[in-house]
KEBA-763101 format. One record per atom (N, C-alpha, C, O): residue in one letter; atom name; x, y, z. Coordinates in nm, 3 decimals, padded with zeros to 5 digits, always signed. Layout:
BEGIN
{node A, CA, {X, Y, Z}};
...
***
This chain:
BEGIN
{node X, N, {-03.584, -05.544, -05.755}};
{node X, CA, {-03.703, -05.541, -05.673}};
{node X, C, {-03.826, -05.565, -05.761}};
{node X, O, {-03.832, -05.520, -05.875}};
{node X, N, {-03.920, -05.633, -05.706}};
{node X, CA, {-04.045, -05.654, -05.778}};
{node X, C, {-04.134, -05.533, -05.756}};
{node X, O, {-04.112, -05.456, -05.662}};
{node X, N, {-04.235, -05.513, -05.842}};
{node X, CA, {-04.324, -05.398, -05.821}};
{node X, C, {-04.386, -05.396, -05.682}};
{node X, O, {-04.403, -05.289, -05.624}};
{node X, N, {-04.420, -05.513, -05.630}};
{node X, CA, {-04.479, -05.520, -05.496}};
{node X, C, {-04.382, -05.472, -05.389}};
{node X, O, {-04.420, -05.394, -05.302}};
{node X, N, {-04.259, -05.518, -05.395}};
{node X, CA, {-04.162, -05.478, -05.293}};
{node X, C, {-04.121, -05.332, -05.312}};
{node X, O, {-04.088, -05.264, -05.214}};
{node X, N, {-04.122, -05.282, -05.436}};
{node X, CA, {-04.093, -05.141, -05.461}};
{node X, C, {-04.200, -05.054, -05.398}};
{node X, O, {-04.169, -04.954, -05.332}};
{node X, N, {-04.327, -05.092, -05.418}};
{node X, CA, {-04.436, -05.016, -05.359}};
{node X, C, {-04.432, -05.023, -05.206}};
{node X, O, {-04.458, -04.923, -05.138}};
{node X, N, {-04.398, -05.139, -05.153}};
{node X, CA, {-04.388, -05.154, -05.008}};
{node X, C, {-04.277, -05.065, -04.953}};
{node X, O, {-04.293, -05.002, -04.848}};
{node X, N, {-04.164, -05.059, -05.024}};
{node X, CA, {-04.054, -04.973, -04.981}};
{node X, C, {-04.093, -04.826, -04.982}};
{node X, O, {-04.055, -04.750, -04.893}};
{node X, N, {-04.171, -04.787, -05.083}};
{node X, CA, {-04.219, -04.650, -05.092}};
{node X, C, {-04.315, -04.619, -04.978}};
{node X, O, {-04.307, -04.512, -04.917}};
{node X, N, {-04.405, -04.712, -04.949}};
{node X, CA, {-04.498, -04.693, -04.837}};
{node X, C, {-04.423, -04.684, -04.705}};
{node X, O, {-04.457, -04.602, -04.620}};
{node X, N, {-04.320, -04.768, -04.688}};
{node X, CA, {-04.239, -04.761, -04.566}};
{node X, C, {-04.172, -04.625, -04.553}};
{node X, O, {-04.168, -04.567, -04.445}};
{node X, N, {-04.120, -04.574, -04.665}};
{node X, CA, {-04.055, -04.443, -04.664}};
{node X, C, {-04.157, -04.334, -04.628}};
{node X, O, {-04.127, -04.246, -04.547}};
{node X, N, {-04.275, -04.340, -04.689}};
{node X, CA, {-04.380, -04.242, -04.659}};
{node X, C, {-04.418, -04.248, -04.511}};
{node X, O, {-04.432, -04.144, -04.446}};
{node X, N, {-04.434, -04.368, -04.458}};
{node X, CA, {-04.469, -04.384, -04.317}};
{node X, C, {-04.361, -04.327, -04.226}};
{node X, O, {-04.392, -04.265, -04.124}};
{node X, N, {-04.235, -04.347, -04.262}};
{node X, CA, {-04.125, -04.293, -04.181}};
{node X, C, {-04.126, -04.140, -04.181}};
{node X, O, {-04.109, -04.077, -04.077}};
{node X, N, {-04.147, -04.081, -04.299}};
{node X, CA, {-04.151, -03.935, -04.309}};
{node X, C, {-04.269, -03.880, -04.229}};
{node X, O, {-04.255, -03.781, -04.156}};
{node X, N, {-04.386, -03.943, -04.243}};
{node X, CA, {-04.504, -03.896, -04.169}};
{node X, C, {-04.488, -03.914, -04.019}};
{node X, O, {-04.527, -03.826, -03.942}};
{node X, N, {-04.430, -04.025, -03.977}};
{node X, CA, {-04.408, -04.047, -03.834}};
{node X, C, {-04.314, -03.940, -03.778}};
{node X, O, {-04.340, -03.885, -03.671}};
{node X, N, {-04.206, -03.912, -03.849}};
{node X, CA, {-04.113, -03.808, -03.804}};
{node X, C, {-04.183, -03.672, -03.797}};
{node X, O, {-04.158, -03.594, -03.704}};
{node X, N, {-04.269, -03.643, -03.894}};
{node X, CA, {-04.344, -03.517, -03.895}};
{node X, C, {-04.436, -03.508, -03.773}};
{node X, O, {-04.436, -03.408, -03.702}};
{node X, N, {-04.514, -03.612, -03.749}};
{node X, CA, {-04.609, -03.612, -03.637}};
{node X, C, {-04.535, -03.604, -03.503}};
{node X, O, {-04.576, -03.529, -03.414}};
{node X, N, {-04.428, -03.679, -03.489}};
{node X, CA, {-04.351, -03.674, -03.363}};
{node X, C, {-04.292, -03.535, -03.341}};
{node X, O, {-04.293, -03.485, -03.228}};
{node X, N, {-04.242, -03.472, -03.447}};
{node X, CA, {-04.188, -03.336, -03.433}};
{node X, C, {-04.298, -03.239, -03.393}};
{node X, O, {-04.277, -03.152, -03.309}};
{node X, N, {-04.416, -03.253, -03.454}};
{node X, CA, {-04.529, -03.166, -03.419}};
{node X, C, {-04.568, -03.184, -03.273}};
{node X, O, {-04.591, -03.086, -03.202}};
{node X, N, {-04.574, -03.308, -03.228}};
{node X, CA, {-04.611, -03.335, -03.089}};
{node X, C, {-04.509, -03.278, -02.991}};
{node X, O, {-04.542, -03.245, -02.877}};
{node X, N, {-04.383, -03.268, -03.036}};
{node X, CA, {-04.277, -03.214, -02.952}};
{node X, C, {-04.270, -03.061, -02.962}};
{node X, O, {-04.184, -02.999, -02.901}};
{node X, N, {-04.361, -03.002, -03.042}};
{node X, CA, {-04.364, -02.857, -03.055}};
{node X, C, {-04.267, -02.803, -03.158}};
{node X, O, {-04.237, -02.684, -03.158}};
{node X, N, {-04.217, -02.890, -03.247}};
{node X, CA, {-04.122, -02.847, -03.350}};
{node X, C, {-04.178, -02.881, -03.489}};
{node X, O, {-04.120, -02.963, -03.561}};
{node X, N, {-04.289, -02.820, -03.526}};
{node X, CA, {-04.352, -02.853, -03.654}};
{node X, C, {-04.259, -02.821, -03.770}};
{node X, O, {-04.220, -02.706, -03.788}};
{node X, N, {-04.223, -02.923, -03.849}};
{node X, CA, {-04.136, -02.900, -03.965}};
{node X, C, {-04.207, -02.815, -04.070}};
{node X, O, {-04.330, -02.815, -04.078}};
{node X, N, {-04.129, -02.744, -04.148}};
{node X, CA, {-04.186, -02.667, -04.258}};
{node X, C, {-04.228, -02.764, -04.368}};
{node X, O, {-04.148, -02.842, -04.418}};
{node X, N, {-04.353, -02.756, -04.405}};
{node X, CA, {-04.408, -02.849, -04.503}};
{node X, C, {-04.338, -02.836, -04.638}};
{node X, O, {-04.309, -02.936, -04.703}};
{node X, N, {-04.310, -02.713, -04.680}};
{node X, CA, {-04.245, -02.692, -04.809}};
{node X, C, {-04.108, -02.762, -04.814}};
{node X, O, {-04.069, -02.816, -04.917}};
{node X, N, {-04.038, -02.761, -04.701}};
{node X, CA, {-03.907, -02.827, -04.696}};
{node X, C, {-03.923, -02.979, -04.708}};
{node X, O, {-03.843, -03.045, -04.773}};
{node X, N, {-04.027, -03.034, -04.644}};
{node X, CA, {-04.052, -03.178, -04.656}};
{node X, C, {-04.086, -03.216, -04.799}};
{node X, O, {-04.038, -03.317, -04.851}};
{node X, N, {-04.169, -03.136, -04.863}};
{node X, CA, {-04.208, -03.163, -05.002}};
{node X, C, {-04.086, -03.156, -05.094}};
{node X, O, {-04.073, -03.236, -05.187}};
{node X, N, {-03.998, -03.061, -05.069}};
{node X, CA, {-03.876, -03.048, -05.149}};
{node X, C, {-03.779, -03.162, -05.122}};
{node X, O, {-03.714, -03.212, -05.214}};
{node X, N, {-03.769, -03.204, -04.997}};
{node X, CA, {-03.676, -03.311, -04.959}};
{node X, C, {-03.721, -03.448, -05.009}};
{node X, O, {-03.640, -03.539, -05.024}};
{node X, N, {-03.851, -03.462, -05.036}};
{node X, CA, {-03.905, -03.593, -05.078}};
{node X, C, {-03.993, -03.576, -05.202}};
{node X, O, {-04.114, -03.594, -05.195}};
{node X, N, {-03.931, -03.542, -05.315}};
{node X, CA, {-04.011, -03.517, -05.436}};
{node X, C, {-04.089, -03.640, -05.483}};
{node X, O, {-04.195, -03.627, -05.544}};
{node X, N, {-04.036, -03.758, -05.454}};
{node X, CA, {-04.106, -03.881, -05.494}};
{node X, C, {-04.231, -03.906, -05.411}};
{node X, O, {-04.318, -03.983, -05.451}};
{node X, N, {-04.241, -03.841, -05.295}};
{node X, CA, {-04.357, -03.856, -05.206}};
{node X, C, {-04.445, -03.731, -05.206}};
{node X, O, {-04.540, -03.722, -05.129}};
{node X, N, {-04.412, -03.637, -05.291}};
{node X, CA, {-04.478, -03.506, -05.290}};
{node X, C, {-04.631, -03.515, -05.293}};
{node X, O, {-04.697, -03.452, -05.211}};
{node X, N, {-04.687, -03.592, -05.385}};
{node X, CA, {-04.833, -03.601, -05.396}};
{node X, C, {-04.895, -03.660, -05.271}};
{node X, O, {-04.998, -03.612, -05.223}};
{node X, N, {-04.833, -03.766, -05.218}};
{node X, CA, {-04.887, -03.830, -05.097}};
{node X, C, {-04.875, -03.737, -04.976}};
{node X, O, {-04.967, -03.729, -04.895}};
{node X, N, {-04.763, -03.667, -04.965}};
{node X, CA, {-04.746, -03.574, -04.853}};
{node X, C, {-04.844, -03.458, -04.863}};
{node X, O, {-04.902, -03.416, -04.763}};
{node X, N, {-04.862, -03.406, -04.984}};
{node X, CA, {-04.957, -03.296, -05.002}};
{node X, C, {-05.098, -03.341, -04.966}};
{node X, O, {-05.174, -03.266, -04.904}};
{node X, N, {-05.135, -03.463, -05.005}};
{node X, CA, {-05.267, -03.516, -04.970}};
{node X, C, {-05.281, -03.532, -04.819}};
{node X, O, {-05.386, -03.501, -04.762}};
{node X, N, {-05.176, -03.581, -04.755}};
{node X, CA, {-05.179, -03.595, -04.608}};
{node X, C, {-05.198, -03.459, -04.542}};
{node X, O, {-05.281, -03.445, -04.453}};
{node X, N, {-05.120, -03.359, -04.586}};
{node X, CA, {-05.131, -03.226, -04.525}};
{node X, C, {-05.270, -03.167, -04.545}};
{node X, O, {-05.324, -03.104, -04.454}};
{node X, N, {-05.327, -03.186, -04.662}};
{node X, CA, {-05.462, -03.134, -04.688}};
{node X, C, {-05.564, -03.203, -04.597}};
{node X, O, {-05.651, -03.137, -04.540}};
{node X, N, {-05.553, -03.334, -04.584}};
{node X, CA, {-05.645, -03.408, -04.496}};
{node X, C, {-05.624, -03.368, -04.351}};
{node X, O, {-05.720, -03.350, -04.276}};
{node X, N, {-05.499, -03.354, -04.311}};
{node X, CA, {-05.466, -03.314, -04.174}};
{node X, C, {-05.526, -03.178, -04.142}};
{node X, O, {-05.584, -03.159, -04.035}};
{node X, N, {-05.513, -03.083, -04.235}};
{node X, CA, {-05.568, -02.950, -04.213}};
{node X, C, {-05.720, -02.954, -04.201}};
{node X, O, {-05.778, -02.882, -04.120}};
{node X, N, {-05.784, -03.039, -04.282}};
{node X, CA, {-05.929, -03.050, -04.276}};
{node X, C, {-05.973, -03.109, -04.142}};
{node X, O, {-06.070, -03.062, -04.082}};
{node X, N, {-05.904, -03.210, -04.095}};
{node X, CA, {-05.936, -03.269, -03.964}};
{node X, C, {-05.915, -03.166, -03.854}};
{node X, O, {-05.997, -03.154, -03.763}};
{node X, N, {-05.807, -03.092, -03.862}};
{node X, CA, {-05.781, -02.987, -03.762}};
{node X, C, {-05.894, -02.884, -03.761}};
{node X, O, {-05.940, -02.842, -03.655}};
{node X, N, {-05.938, -02.844, -03.881}};
{node X, CA, {-06.045, -02.745, -03.892}};
{node X, C, {-06.175, -02.799, -03.833}};
{node X, O, {-06.246, -02.729, -03.760}};
{node X, N, {-06.206, -02.925, -03.865}};
{node X, CA, {-06.331, -02.984, -03.818}};
{node X, C, {-06.333, -03.012, -03.668}};
{node X, O, {-06.438, -03.007, -03.605}};
{node X, N, {-06.217, -03.041, -03.612}};
{node X, CA, {-06.212, -03.077, -03.471}};
{node X, C, {-06.180, -02.959, -03.379}};
{node X, O, {-06.179, -02.974, -03.257}};
{node X, N, {-06.154, -02.842, -03.436}};
{node X, CA, {-06.122, -02.725, -03.354}};
{node X, C, {-06.228, -02.697, -03.248}};
{node X, O, {-06.193, -02.671, -03.133}};
{node X, N, {-06.358, -02.702, -03.284}};
{node X, CA, {-06.459, -02.677, -03.179}};
{node X, C, {-06.455, -02.783, -03.068}};
{node X, O, {-06.481, -02.752, -02.952}};
{node X, N, {-06.424, -02.906, -03.103}};
{node X, CA, {-06.416, -03.011, -03.002}};
{node X, C, {-06.297, -02.990, -02.909}};
{node X, O, {-06.307, -03.011, -02.788}};
{node X, N, {-06.185, -02.948, -02.966}};
{node X, CA, {-06.068, -02.920, -02.883}};
{node X, C, {-06.096, -02.803, -02.789}};
{node X, O, {-06.056, -02.806, -02.672}};
{node X, N, {-06.165, -02.701, -02.840}};
{node X, CA, {-06.200, -02.586, -02.755}};
{node X, C, {-06.289, -02.631, -02.641}};
{node X, O, {-06.270, -02.590, -02.526}};
{node X, N, {-06.385, -02.715, -02.672}};
{node X, CA, {-06.476, -02.767, -02.568}};
{node X, C, {-06.399, -02.851, -02.467}};
{node X, O, {-06.426, -02.844, -02.347}};
{node X, N, {-06.305, -02.930, -02.514}};
{node X, CA, {-06.224, -03.013, -02.425}};
{node X, C, {-06.141, -02.925, -02.331}};
{node X, O, {-06.128, -02.956, -02.213}};
{node X, N, {-06.087, -02.816, -02.384}};
{node X, CA, {-06.011, -02.724, -02.298}};
{node X, C, {-06.102, -02.663, -02.192}};
{node X, O, {-06.059, -02.641, -02.078}};
{node X, N, {-06.227, -02.635, -02.228}};
{node X, CA, {-06.322, -02.583, -02.130}};
{node X, C, {-06.343, -02.683, -02.018}};
{node X, O, {-06.351, -02.647, -01.901}};
{node X, N, {-06.352, -02.812, -02.055}};
{node X, CA, {-06.369, -02.916, -01.953}};
{node X, C, {-06.247, -02.927, -01.865}};
{node X, O, {-06.259, -02.958, -01.746}};
{node X, N, {-06.127, -02.902, -01.920}};
{node X, CA, {-06.006, -02.905, -01.839}};
{node X, C, {-06.007, -02.796, -01.734}};
{node X, O, {-05.943, -02.808, -01.630}};
{node X, N, {-06.081, -02.689, -01.762}};
{node X, CA, {-06.088, -02.578, -01.668}};
{node X, C, {-06.194, -02.599, -01.560}};
{node X, O, {-06.201, -02.524, -01.463}};
{node X, N, {-06.277, -02.702, -01.578}};
{node X, CA, {-06.380, -02.731, -01.479}};
{node X, C, {-06.316, -02.784, -01.352}};
{node X, O, {-06.217, -02.857, -01.359}};
{node X, N, {-06.370, -02.750, -01.238}};
{node X, CA, {-06.314, -02.806, -01.115}};
{node X, C, {-06.341, -02.956, -01.108}};
{node X, O, {-06.442, -03.003, -01.161}};
{node X, N, {-06.253, -03.031, -01.046}};
{node X, CA, {-06.274, -03.175, -01.035}};
{node X, C, {-06.393, -03.207, -00.945}};
{node X, O, {-06.429, -03.129, -00.857}};
{node X, N, {-06.453, -03.324, -00.968}};
{node X, CA, {-06.565, -03.368, -00.884}};
{node X, C, {-06.511, -03.424, -00.752}};
{node X, O, {-06.391, -03.413, -00.724}};
{node X, N, {-06.598, -03.484, -00.673}};
{node X, CA, {-06.557, -03.536, -00.542}};
{node X, C, {-06.450, -03.644, -00.553}};
{node X, O, {-06.373, -03.666, -00.459}};
{node X, N, {-06.444, -03.713, -00.668}};
{node X, CA, {-06.345, -03.818, -00.687}};
{node X, C, {-06.216, -03.765, -00.749}};
{node X, O, {-06.124, -03.842, -00.777}};
{node X, N, {-06.210, -03.634, -00.771}};
{node X, CA, {-06.090, -03.574, -00.829}};
{node X, C, {-06.085, -03.582, -00.980}};
{node X, O, {-05.982, -03.553, -01.040}};
{node X, N, {-06.197, -03.622, -01.043}};
{node X, CA, {-06.201, -03.633, -01.189}};
{node X, C, {-06.273, -03.514, -01.248}};
{node X, O, {-06.363, -03.457, -01.187}};
{node X, N, {-06.232, -03.478, -01.369}};
{node X, CA, {-06.297, -03.370, -01.441}};
{node X, C, {-06.405, -03.428, -01.532}};
{node X, O, {-06.398, -03.544, -01.571}};
{node X, N, {-06.502, -03.346, -01.565}};
{node X, CA, {-06.610, -03.391, -01.653}};
{node X, C, {-06.552, -03.427, -01.790}};
{node X, O, {-06.466, -03.356, -01.842}};
{node X, N, {-06.599, -03.535, -01.846}};
{node X, CA, {-06.556, -03.576, -01.980}};
{node X, C, {-06.659, -03.530, -02.081}};
{node X, O, {-06.779, -03.529, -02.053}};
{node X, N, {-06.612, -03.490, -02.201}};
{node X, CA, {-06.709, -03.449, -02.302}};
{node X, C, {-06.793, -03.568, -02.346}};
{node X, O, {-06.745, -03.681, -02.350}};
{node X, N, {-06.918, -03.542, -02.377}};
{node X, CA, {-07.010, -03.645, -02.422}};
{node X, C, {-07.054, -03.609, -02.564}};
{node X, O, {-07.092, -03.496, -02.590}};
{node X, N, {-07.048, -03.708, -02.654}};
{node X, CA, {-07.084, -03.684, -02.792}};
{node X, C, {-07.204, -03.771, -02.829}};
{node X, O, {-07.211, -03.887, -02.790}};
{node X, N, {-07.295, -03.714, -02.902}};
{node X, CA, {-07.412, -03.786, -02.949}};
{node X, C, {-07.419, -03.778, -03.100}};
{node X, O, {-07.380, -03.678, -03.160}};
{node X, N, {-07.468, -03.884, -03.161}};
{node X, CA, {-07.498, -03.883, -03.304}};
{node X, C, {-07.647, -03.909, -03.314}};
{node X, O, {-07.697, -04.013, -03.271}};
{node X, N, {-07.718, -03.813, -03.371}};
{node X, CA, {-07.863, -03.826, -03.381}};
{node X, C, {-07.901, -03.831, -03.528}};
{node X, O, {-07.877, -03.736, -03.604}};
{node X, N, {-07.962, -03.944, -03.568}};
{node X, CA, {-08.012, -03.956, -03.703}};
{node X, C, {-07.907, -03.947, -03.811}};
{node X, O, {-07.938, -03.912, -03.925}};
{node X, N, {-07.784, -03.978, -03.779}};
{node X, CA, {-07.677, -03.972, -03.877}};
{node X, C, {-07.608, -04.107, -03.888}};
{node X, O, {-07.660, -04.209, -03.844}};
{node X, N, {-07.494, -04.104, -03.947}};
{node X, CA, {-07.417, -04.226, -03.958}};
{node X, C, {-07.283, -04.208, -03.890}};
{node X, O, {-07.233, -04.096, -03.878}};
{node X, N, {-07.228, -04.315, -03.846}};
{node X, CA, {-07.098, -04.315, -03.782}};
{node X, C, {-07.023, -04.435, -03.838}};
{node X, O, {-07.064, -04.550, -03.819}};
{node X, N, {-06.914, -04.409, -03.906}};
{node X, CA, {-06.835, -04.517, -03.964}};
{node X, C, {-06.912, -04.597, -04.069}};
{node X, O, {-06.887, -04.716, -04.088}};
{node X, N, {-07.003, -04.531, -04.136}};
{node X, CA, {-07.078, -04.597, -04.243}};
{node X, C, {-07.194, -04.681, -04.194}};
{node X, O, {-07.261, -04.746, -04.275}};
{node X, N, {-07.220, -04.681, -04.066}};
{node X, CA, {-07.330, -04.759, -04.009}};
{node X, C, {-07.437, -04.665, -03.956}};
{node X, O, {-07.406, -04.558, -03.903}};
{node X, N, {-07.558, -04.703, -03.970}};
{node X, CA, {-07.667, -04.621, -03.918}};
{node X, C, {-07.655, -04.609, -03.768}};
{node X, O, {-07.623, -04.707, -03.700}};
{node X, N, {-07.680, -04.490, -03.716}};
{node X, CA, {-07.669, -04.470, -03.572}};
{node X, C, {-07.798, -04.504, -03.498}};
{node X, O, {-07.807, -04.486, -03.377}};
{node X, N, {-07.898, -04.554, -03.571}};
{node X, CA, {-08.020, -04.596, -03.503}};
{node X, C, {-08.067, -04.729, -03.545}};
{node X, O, {-08.169, -04.777, -03.496}};
***
């Protein structure tokens, strides 16, 4: 294998492991992270980085999820739809672009 194809194979393996992890989480069967790290020592650093980023996103979005659940509890309007959350960016950046 060439270095390029070796790296591609490693990325494919990482993507497969992460996909299986996310699908298990969505199905309510969150795998034990320590077991994944032990089972894939060659991917340990990448998996640890993913878990750290995932935890940070979860922490940052917790208030948004709570607000979304509040909207789910709102009674539907005349068309049978529930209110959707509205987000504003004021004087900040979004995706590296100025919001104004």
